[in-house]
C-alpha positions as CSV (number, residue, x, y, z in Angstrom):
1,M,21.2,16.7,-19.7
2,S,23.3,18.9,-17.3
3,E,27.0,18.7,-17.2
4,K,28.4,15.9,-15.1
5,V,30.7,16.4,-12.2
6,S,34.3,16.5,-13.6
7,D,36.5,13.4,-13.5
8,D,39.3,15.3,-11.9
9,R,37.1,16.3,-8.9
10,L,35.8,12.7,-8.6
11,E,39.4,11.4,-8.6
12,N,40.3,13.9,-5.8
13,A,37.2,13.0,-3.8
14,E,38.2,9.3,-4.0
15,T,41.4,10.0,-2.1
16,R,39.6,11.9,0.7
17,D,36.2,10.3,1.0
18,P,34.9,7.4,-1.2
19,A,31.3,8.0,0.1
20,I,31.3,11.6,-1.1
21,K,32.7,10.5,-4.5
22,T,29.6,8.2,-4.9
23,I,27.3,11.0,-4.1
24,M,29.1,13.4,-6.5
25,Q,29.0,10.8,-9.3
26,N,25.3,10.1,-8.9
27,A,24.3,13.7,-8.5
28,G,26.2,14.7,-11.6
29,T,24.2,12.3,-13.8
30,A,20.8,13.4,-12.6
31,Q,19.8,9.8,-12.1
32,A,18.2,8.5,-9.0
33,Q,20.5,6.6,-6.7
34,H,19.6,3.0,-6.0
35,Y,21.2,-0.2,-4.8
36,S,22.2,-2.8,-7.4
37,P,24.4,-5.8,-6.8
38,K,27.6,-5.8,-8.9
39,T,29.5,-9.0,-8.6
40,D,28.3,-12.6,-8.9
41,E,29.1,-13.1,-5.2
42,E,27.1,-10.1,-4.2
43,K,24.2,-11.1,-6.4
44,A,24.1,-14.5,-4.7
45,L,24.3,-12.9,-1.3
46,D,21.5,-10.4,-2.2
47,K,19.3,-13.2,-3.6
48,R,19.8,-15.2,-0.4
49,L,18.9,-12.2,1.8
50,N,15.8,-11.4,-0.3
51,R,14.6,-15.0,-0.1
52,K,14.8,-14.9,3.7
53,L,13.0,-11.6,3.9
54,D,10.3,-12.9,1.5
55,W,9.6,-16.1,3.5
56,I,9.8,-14.6,7.0
57,V,8.7,-10.9,6.8
58,L,6.7,-10.6,3.6
59,S,4.8,-13.9,3.9
60,L,3.7,-13.1,7.5
61,L,2.6,-9.6,6.5
62,A,0.7,-11.1,3.6
63,V,-1.2,-13.6,5.9
64,E,-2.0,-10.7,8.3
65,F,-3.4,-8.6,5.5
66,I,-5.7,-11.5,4.5
67,F,-7.1,-11.5,8.1
68,C,-7.2,-7.7,8.1
69,G,-9.7,-8.1,5.1
70,I,-11.5,-11.0,6.7
71,D,-12.1,-9.2,10.1
72,K,-13.1,-6.1,8.2
73,T,-15.8,-7.8,6.1
74,N,-17.1,-10.8,8.2
75,V,-20.1,-8.8,9.5
76,G,-21.4,-8.7,5.9
77,F,-20.9,-12.4,5.5
78,V,-22.9,-13.3,8.6
79,A,-25.7,-10.9,7.8
80,T,-27.5,-13.7,5.9
81,S,-27.5,-16.0,8.9
82,S,-29.5,-15.7,12.2
83,F,-27.1,-13.0,13.4
84,P,-29.5,-10.0,12.9
85,K,-32.3,-11.9,14.8
86,D,-30.1,-13.3,17.5
87,A,-28.3,-10.0,18.2
88,N,-31.6,-8.0,18.2
89,L,-30.5,-5.9,15.1
90,G,-32.7,-3.8,12.9
91,P,-32.7,-4.0,9.1
92,D,-30.3,-1.0,8.7
93,D,-28.0,-1.7,11.6
94,I,-25.5,-3.9,9.7
95,P,-25.1,-1.6,6.6
96,N,-24.8,1.4,9.0
97,S,-22.2,-0.3,11.0
98,L,-20.1,-1.0,7.8
99,S,-20.2,2.7,7.0
100,L,-19.2,3.7,10.6
101,F,-16.2,1.4,10.3
102,S,-14.8,3.7,7.6
103,V,-15.1,6.8,9.8
104,T,-12.4,5.8,12.3
105,Y,-10.5,3.6,9.7
106,V,-9.9,6.5,7.3
107,I,-9.5,9.4,9.7
108,L,-6.9,7.7,11.9
109,Q,-4.6,6.5,9.1
110,P,-1.8,9.1,9.5
111,V,-1.9,8.9,13.3
112,M,-1.5,5.1,13.3
113,V,1.5,5.1,10.9
114,I,3.2,7.9,13.0
115,L,2.6,5.9,16.2
116,A,4.0,2.8,14.5
117,R,7.2,4.7,13.6
118,R,7.5,6.0,17.2
119,V,6.8,2.7,19.0
120,G,8.6,0.5,16.4
121,V,6.8,-1.4,13.7
122,K,7.5,-4.8,15.2
123,Y,5.8,-3.9,18.4
124,F,3.0,-1.8,17.0
125,I,1.8,-4.4,14.4
126,S,1.8,-7.0,17.2
127,F,-0.3,-4.8,19.4
128,Q,-2.6,-3.8,16.5
129,L,-3.4,-7.4,15.5
130,I,-4.0,-8.5,19.1
131,L,-6.3,-5.5,19.6
132,W,-8.4,-5.8,16.5
133,G,-8.5,-9.6,16.8
134,G,-9.8,-9.3,20.3
135,L,-12.5,-6.8,19.1
136,C,-13.5,-9.2,16.4
137,M,-14.0,-11.9,19.0
138,A,-16.1,-9.5,21.0
139,H,-18.6,-9.4,18.2
140,A,-19.8,-12.8,19.4
141,G,-21.4,-10.9,22.3
142,V,-23.2,-8.3,20.2
143,N,-26.7,-7.7,21.6
144,G,-28.2,-4.7,19.9
145,S,-27.3,-1.8,17.6
146,G,-25.4,0.1,20.3
147,S,-22.8,-2.7,20.9
148,L,-22.4,-3.4,17.2
149,T,-21.8,0.3,16.4
150,A,-19.3,0.7,19.2
151,L,-17.4,-2.4,18.1
152,R,-17.3,-1.4,14.4
153,L,-15.9,2.1,15.4
154,L,-13.3,0.5,17.6
155,I,-12.2,-2.2,15.1
156,G,-12.0,0.5,12.4
157,A,-9.6,2.5,14.7
158,A,-7.6,-0.7,15.5
159,E,-7.1,-1.6,11.8
160,A,-6.4,1.9,10.6
161,G,-3.1,2.4,8.9
162,F,-2.2,-1.3,8.8
163,T,-1.7,-1.3,5.0
164,Q,0.5,1.8,5.1
165,I,2.5,0.6,8.1
166,G,3.2,-2.6,6.2
167,M,4.4,-0.5,3.2
168,F,6.6,1.6,5.5
169,Y,8.1,-1.6,7.1
170,L,8.8,-3.2,3.7
171,S,10.4,0.1,2.5
172,T,12.9,-0.2,5.4
173,M,13.7,-3.9,4.5
174,Y,14.2,-3.8,0.7
175,P,15.9,-1.3,-1.6
176,K,13.6,1.0,-3.5
177,Y,13.6,-1.0,-6.8
178,S,13.1,-4.3,-5.1
179,V,10.2,-3.3,-2.9
180,G,7.6,-2.6,-5.6
181,F,6.9,-6.3,-6.4
182,R,6.8,-7.1,-2.7
183,A,4.3,-4.3,-2.1
184,G,2.2,-5.7,-4.9
185,M,2.4,-9.2,-3.3
186,F,1.3,-7.7,0.0
187,T,-1.6,-5.6,-1.3
188,G,-2.7,-8.4,-3.7
189,M,-3.7,-10.4,-0.7
190,Y,-6.9,-8.3,-0.2
191,S,-8.7,-10.1,-3.0
192,I,-7.7,-13.5,-1.5
193,A,-9.1,-12.2,1.8
194,G,-12.5,-12.0,0.1
195,A,-12.3,-15.6,-1.0
196,F,-11.2,-16.9,2.4
197,A,-13.8,-14.8,4.2
198,G,-16.7,-16.2,2.2
199,L,-15.4,-19.8,2.4
200,I,-14.7,-19.7,6.1
201,A,-18.0,-18.1,6.9
202,F,-19.9,-20.6,4.7
203,G,-18.4,-23.5,6.7
204,L,-18.6,-22.0,10.2
205,L,-22.1,-20.8,9.9
206,K,-23.2,-24.4,9.7
207,I,-21.9,-25.0,13.2
208,N,-24.7,-24.7,15.9
209,N,-23.7,-26.2,19.2
210,G,-26.2,-25.6,21.9
211,P,-26.1,-21.9,23.0
212,V,-23.2,-21.1,20.5
213,H,-24.4,-20.0,17.1
214,G,-22.5,-20.3,13.9
215,W,-22.1,-16.6,13.5
216,Q,-20.5,-16.5,17.0
217,V,-18.1,-19.2,15.9
218,V,-17.1,-17.1,12.9
219,F,-16.2,-14.1,15.0
220,L,-14.4,-16.1,17.7
221,L,-12.3,-18.2,15.3
222,E,-11.3,-15.5,12.9
223,G,-10.5,-13.0,15.7
224,G,-8.6,-15.8,17.6
225,V,-6.4,-16.4,14.5
226,T,-5.7,-12.7,14.3
227,V,-4.6,-12.6,17.9
228,L,-2.3,-15.6,17.3
229,L,-0.8,-13.8,14.4
230,G,-0.1,-10.8,16.6
231,I,1.7,-12.9,19.1
232,L,3.7,-14.5,16.3
233,S,4.6,-11.1,14.9
234,F,6.2,-10.1,18.2
235,F,8.6,-13.0,18.1
236,I,9.2,-13.2,14.3
237,F,9.4,-9.7,13.0
238,P,12.9,-8.1,13.4
239,K,13.2,-4.8,15.1
240,S,15.7,-3.8,12.4
241,L,17.9,-5.3,9.7
242,A,20.9,-5.0,11.9
243,T,19.3,-7.2,14.6
244,A,17.3,-9.6,12.4
245,W,17.5,-13.0,14.1
246,F,17.2,-15.0,10.9
247,L,20.1,-13.4,9.1
248,T,23.8,-14.3,9.4
249,P,26.3,-11.6,10.4
250,E,27.4,-11.3,6.7
251,E,23.7,-11.0,5.6
252,R,23.0,-8.4,8.3
253,E,26.0,-6.3,7.2
254,H,25.0,-6.5,3.6
255,A,21.3,-5.7,4.4
256,V,22.3,-2.5,6.2
257,R,24.9,-1.5,3.5
258,R,22.5,-1.8,0.6
259,M,19.9,0.3,2.3
260,E,22.6,3.0,3.0
261,I,23.5,3.0,-0.7
262,D,19.9,3.2,-1.6
263,L,19.4,6.3,0.5
264,A,21.8,8.2,-1.8
265,G,23.9,9.7,0.9
266,T,21.0,11.2,2.9
267,Q,21.3,8.7,5.8
268,E,22.4,10.7,8.9
269,E,23.2,9.9,12.5
270,A,20.0,11.7,13.5
271,D,18.0,9.2,11.5
272,V,19.8,6.0,12.5
273,N,18.1,3.9,15.2
274,N,15.8,6.8,15.7
275,R,12.0,6.4,15.9
276,T,10.9,9.9,16.6
277,V,8.5,11.9,14.4
278,S,9.0,15.6,14.9
279,K,7.0,18.7,14.0
280,Q,9.6,19.4,11.4
281,D,8.9,15.9,9.8
282,I,5.2,16.8,9.5
283,M,5.8,20.3,8.2
284,D,8.4,19.1,5.6
285,V,5.7,16.8,4.2
286,L,2.9,19.4,4.3
287,K,5.1,21.9,2.5
288,D,5.9,19.4,-0.3
289,W,3.1,20.0,-2.8
290,K,4.3,17.4,-5.2
291,K,3.9,14.6,-2.7
292,I,0.6,15.9,-1.4
293,L,-0.8,16.1,-5.0
294,T,0.5,12.6,-5.6
295,V,-1.7,11.4,-2.7
296,V,-4.7,13.3,-4.2
297,F,-4.1,11.6,-7.5
298,N,-3.8,8.3,-5.7
299,I,-7.5,8.6,-4.8
300,T,-8.2,8.5,-8.5
301,T,-6.2,5.3,-8.9
302,V,-7.8,3.6,-5.9
303,L,-11.4,4.6,-6.8
304,P,-12.0,1.9,-9.5
305,V,-10.6,-0.8,-7.1
306,T,-12.9,0.1,-4.3
307,A,-15.8,0.6,-6.7
308,F,-15.5,-2.8,-8.4
309,T,-14.6,-4.9,-5.4
310,T,-17.9,-3.5,-3.8
311,F,-20.2,-3.0,-6.8
312,L,-19.0,-5.5,-9.4
313,P,-22.0,-7.9,-8.6
314,L,-24.4,-5.1,-9.4
315,V,-22.5,-4.1,-12.6
316,V,-22.5,-7.8,-13.7
317,A,-26.2,-8.1,-13.0
318,G,-26.7,-5.1,-15.2
319,M,-25.1,-7.1,-18.0
320,G,-27.9,-9.5,-18.0
321,Y,-26.6,-12.1,-15.4
322,K,-29.1,-12.6,-12.7
323,G,-29.3,-13.5,-9.0
324,T,-26.7,-15.9,-7.7
325,T,-25.1,-16.2,-11.1
326,A,-24.1,-12.5,-11.0
327,T,-22.7,-12.9,-7.5
328,L,-20.8,-16.1,-8.3
329,M,-19.3,-14.4,-11.4
330,S,-18.1,-11.5,-9.2
331,V,-16.8,-13.0,-5.9
332,P,-12.9,-13.3,-5.8
333,R,-12.7,-17.1,-5.5
334,L,-14.5,-17.6,-8.8
335,S,-14.3,-14.3,-10.8
336,P,-11.7,-14.4,-13.6
337,A,-11.9,-10.6,-13.5
338,L,-10.5,-10.3,-10.0
339,R,-8.0,-13.1,-10.5
340,L,-6.8,-11.3,-13.7
341,G,-6.6,-8.1,-11.6
342,V,-4.1,-9.6,-9.3
343,A,-2.1,-11.1,-12.2
344,G,-2.0,-7.8,-13.9
345,L,-0.9,-6.1,-10.7
346,L,2.1,-8.5,-10.2
347,I,3.2,-8.2,-13.8
348,I,3.2,-4.4,-13.8
349,V,4.8,-4.0,-10.4
350,Y,7.5,-6.5,-11.4
351,S,8.2,-4.4,-14.6
352,S,8.2,-1.2,-12.5
353,D,11.0,-2.6,-10.4
354,R,12.8,-4.0,-13.4
355,F,12.8,-0.7,-15.3
356,R,13.1,1.4,-12.1
357,E,10.1,3.6,-13.0
358,R,6.9,4.3,-11.1
359,S,4.7,7.0,-12.7
360,L,4.3,5.6,-16.2
361,H,3.7,2.1,-14.9
362,T,0.9,3.5,-12.7
363,V,-0.5,5.4,-15.7
364,L,-0.3,2.2,-17.8
365,G,-2.5,0.4,-15.3
366,M,-5.0,3.3,-15.3
367,V,-5.1,3.3,-19.2
368,I,-5.8,-0.4,-19.2
369,G,-8.6,0.2,-16.7
370,L,-10.0,3.0,-18.9
371,I,-10.1,0.8,-21.9
372,G,-12.1,-1.7,-20.0
373,L,-14.5,0.9,-18.7
374,I,-15.1,2.4,-22.1
375,V,-16.2,-0.9,-23.5
376,M,-18.3,-1.7,-20.4
377,A,-20.1,1.6,-20.7
378,A,-20.5,1.8,-24.5
379,S,-21.1,-1.8,-25.6
380,T,-24.5,-3.5,-25.6
381,N,-22.9,-7.0,-26.0
382,T,-23.2,-8.8,-22.7
383,K,-20.2,-11.1,-23.2
384,L,-18.0,-8.3,-24.5
385,R,-18.9,-6.1,-21.5
386,Y,-18.1,-8.9,-19.1
387,G,-14.9,-9.7,-20.9
388,F,-13.7,-6.1,-20.7
389,A,-14.5,-6.1,-17.0
390,H,-11.5,-8.5,-16.9
391,V,-9.4,-6.0,-18.9
392,C,-10.3,-3.2,-16.5
393,M,-9.5,-5.2,-13.4
394,S,-6.1,-6.3,-14.8
395,G,-4.9,-2.7,-14.6
396,V,-6.6,-0.8,-11.8
397,F,-5.0,-2.7,-8.9
398,V,-1.6,-1.2,-9.8
399,G,-1.8,2.3,-8.5
400,G,-2.1,1.7,-4.7
401,P,1.2,-0.2,-4.2
402,L,3.2,1.7,-6.8
403,I,2.3,5.1,-5.6
404,A,3.1,4.1,-2.0
405,V,6.6,2.8,-2.9
406,W,7.1,5.9,-5.1
407,L,6.4,8.2,-2.2
408,A,8.6,6.0,0.1
409,G,11.5,6.0,-2.3
410,N,11.4,9.8,-2.7
411,T,11.3,10.3,1.1
412,P,14.6,8.9,2.5
413,W,14.1,10.6,5.9
414,K,12.1,8.0,7.8
415,G,10.2,10.3,10.1
416,S,8.9,12.2,7.0
417,R,8.3,8.9,5.2
418,S,6.0,7.6,7.9
419,V,4.0,10.9,7.7
420,I,3.5,10.9,4.0
421,L,2.6,7.2,3.9
422,G,0.1,7.8,6.7
423,I,-1.4,10.7,4.7
424,N,-1.5,8.4,1.7
425,G,-3.8,6.2,3.7
426,W,-6.5,8.9,3.1
427,S,-6.7,7.6,-0.4
428,N,-9.3,5.2,1.1
429,L,-11.7,8.1,0.8
430,A,-12.1,6.6,-2.7
431,G,-14.6,4.2,-1.0
432,V,-16.8,7.1,0.1
433,I,-16.7,8.6,-3.4
434,A,-17.5,5.2,-5.0
435,G,-20.5,4.9,-2.7
436,Q,-21.9,8.2,-3.9
437,I,-21.3,7.4,-7.6
438,F,-22.7,3.9,-7.9
439,K,-26.3,4.7,-6.9
440,S,-29.2,2.3,-7.5
441,K,-30.9,4.9,-9.7
442,Y,-28.3,4.2,-12.4
443,A,-29.1,0.5,-12.6
444,P,-29.1,-1.7,-14.5
445,R,-26.3,-0.6,-16.8
446,Y,-24.6,1.9,-14.5
447,E,-23.4,3.9,-17.6
448,T,-23.3,7.2,-15.7
449,P,-21.1,5.9,-12.8
450,L,-18.8,4.2,-15.3
451,F,-18.4,7.5,-17.3
452,I,-17.8,9.4,-14.1
453,T,-15.2,6.9,-13.0
454,M,-13.5,7.3,-16.4
455,G,-13.3,11.0,-16.1
456,I,-11.8,10.9,-12.6
457,M,-9.3,8.3,-13.7
458,A,-8.3,10.3,-16.8
459,F,-7.8,13.4,-14.6
460,G,-5.6,11.3,-12.2
461,A,-3.5,9.9,-15.0
462,L,-2.8,13.3,-16.4
463,G,-2.0,14.5,-12.9
464,L,0.6,11.8,-12.4
465,I,2.3,12.7,-15.7
466,F,2.4,16.3,-14.5
467,I,4.1,15.2,-11.2
468,R,6.6,13.1,-13.2
469,I,7.5,16.2,-15.4
470,M,7.9,18.3,-12.2
471,Y,10.4,15.8,-10.8
472,M,12.3,15.6,-14.0
473,L,12.6,19.4,-14.1
474,E,13.7,19.4,-10.4
475,N,16.3,16.8,-11.1
476,K,17.6,18.8,-14.0
477,R,17.8,22.0,-12.0
478,R,19.7,20.2,-9.2
479,A,22.1,18.7,-11.5
480,A,22.8,22.1,-13.1
481,E,23.3,23.7,-9.7
482,I,25.8,21.2,-8.3
483,A,27.7,20.7,-11.5
484,A,30.3,23.2,-10.4
485,W,30.5,22.1,-6.7
486,D,33.8,20.8,-5.3
487,E,34.1,18.1,-2.7
488,D,34.0,20.6,0.2
489,R,30.6,21.9,-1.0
490,F,29.3,18.3,-1.2
491,I,30.5,17.7,2.4
492,E,28.9,20.9,3.5
493,E,25.6,19.9,1.9
494,S,25.7,16.4,3.5
495,N,26.0,18.1,6.9
496,S,23.4,20.7,6.3
497,L,21.0,21.4,9.2
498,E,18.8,23.5,6.9
499,R,17.9,20.7,4.5
500,R,17.3,17.0,5.3
501,G,16.5,13.9,3.2
502,D,15.2,14.7,-0.2
503,Q,15.5,18.4,0.4
504,R,19.3,18.0,-0.1
505,R,20.4,19.3,-3.5
506,T,22.3,16.1,-4.0
507,F,19.2,13.9,-3.8
508,I,17.8,12.9,-7.1
509,Y,14.1,12.0,-7.3
510,G,12.8,8.8,-8.9
511,Y,9.8,9.1,-11.2
C-alpha cells in the first residue's frame, strides 16, 4: 500500500480547511470514500431518513416497475383470448410486435436517461408513466397489424430507460453503500410483475360486457393504473433531497451532507442544482474504457436472466415435465426457482452493501449461476436438473443492480453518471442474444444453449475481475502520486477545470 499523507500535513490542513483534510486523509489510504454514520445520534437520524426514503420513494418506484413489466408483457397474456380474432390479427402479428417493442426500447435507453437528467427525474418519470399508460390503454382500440405495430413501437420508446432512470434517481438519494440493497429491491419487482400480469389478465379476461371485450378491459385497467401512478409521482417524488416535502429540516440537512461526504470531495458548484448534460459529459464517459467494458460485461450477467425468464418453460419441458405442468412450474407466482432468484438477489446485494464491495459479489452470483447451468446441461436426472435450475436463478439476478450502482458510485459527476447509466441500459441486448441461442432445434434438453450461456458468463466473470484489478492498480497509482502533495496542491486539484469527478487524482474508485 502506498505511503499515507503525513500526520503533520493533515494537522496543518485542519486549521485551514477541514474539508480538504478529509479529502487528504481518504486519498492517502487508497480507500474509496463513503458515508458512514459515526455517533448513536447520527445512526438514529440516518435510520429515520432511510426509512422515509424507503417507504415514499423506493416503494413507489417499485410499484411503478411492477406496472412497467405488466404493460410490457400484457399483449402476450391476452394472446390466448379472443384478442387476435377481434383485432383482425394474423398468427405472427403478436410475436412480431413483441420483437418490435425491443427495437425502440433498447435503442433509446441512453437518450431517455439523459432527458430525465435534463428535465428532472421527478417530472420525467411522471410524464413517462402517463405516456406509456395512455399508450397501453390505446391498445383497446387495436384493429389490425398496423395499429398494433405502431403502438408497440411507441410504448417501447415510452418505457425506454425507466430502469436506469430509477437507478440514477436512487443513486442521488442514498449513499453508495446503502443504495445496492435498494436497487435490488427495485429490480426484483420484475419477477413480481410477471405474477401480477398473469393473475390480473386471468381475472379480467373473464369480463365481457356487451361491446367491451375482456382483453380491452385488461389494457384499459392496467394502463389506467399506470397513468394514476404517473400523476402520484408528480406530487410525491421530491425534486431533490434539499426540498423533500416529507423530511424535517434536520433530516434534509443530514441527507444533503451525507451525499456530499459520499462524493469524496468531487461535488462542485457547477454540479449542484444543475441538470445539464454537456458534450464533455458524454465524451468523458466514451473515453473511459473501464466503464464501457463494464457495460459490455454486464450483458453477460443479464443474459441468463433474460434467457430463463423467457425460455424457462421450454427448458423445464425438456426435463420431462409436459404441457401446463411445465408452465406452472416456471411462472413467477409458482416457481420456486424464480422466487429463490429474488431471495438470492436480496441476500447478495445486502452483503455487497455490508462489505462495501461490488465486483466480487457480482462474480459470486455468476458462479452460482454457472454451477446451476453445469448440472442442468450435464445431468440426466430430471429432479436434479430442476433443482439446480433453482440454484442457477438464485445467483443470476445479482449482476444488473450491482453493476448499475457500481457504475453510479464510480461516477460522482451527475451529468456523466446519467450518460453511463443510460449506456448501461444497452445491456438489454442480452434479450436479443438469448433469442438467437435458445432455438427450437436444440429442444428438448437445450444442452447447446446452456453450454453457450455458460461460456458467455465465464467470459463476463473473468472480465469483471479484470476491471476490478485495473481499478485497484489505478487507486494504488493515485495514492502514490498524491502522497507528497501539500494542502495547496489538494486545493488546486479540487478546483481543476481540466479534470472533473472521478478524473480527479483525489478520487478513489470502489471495486
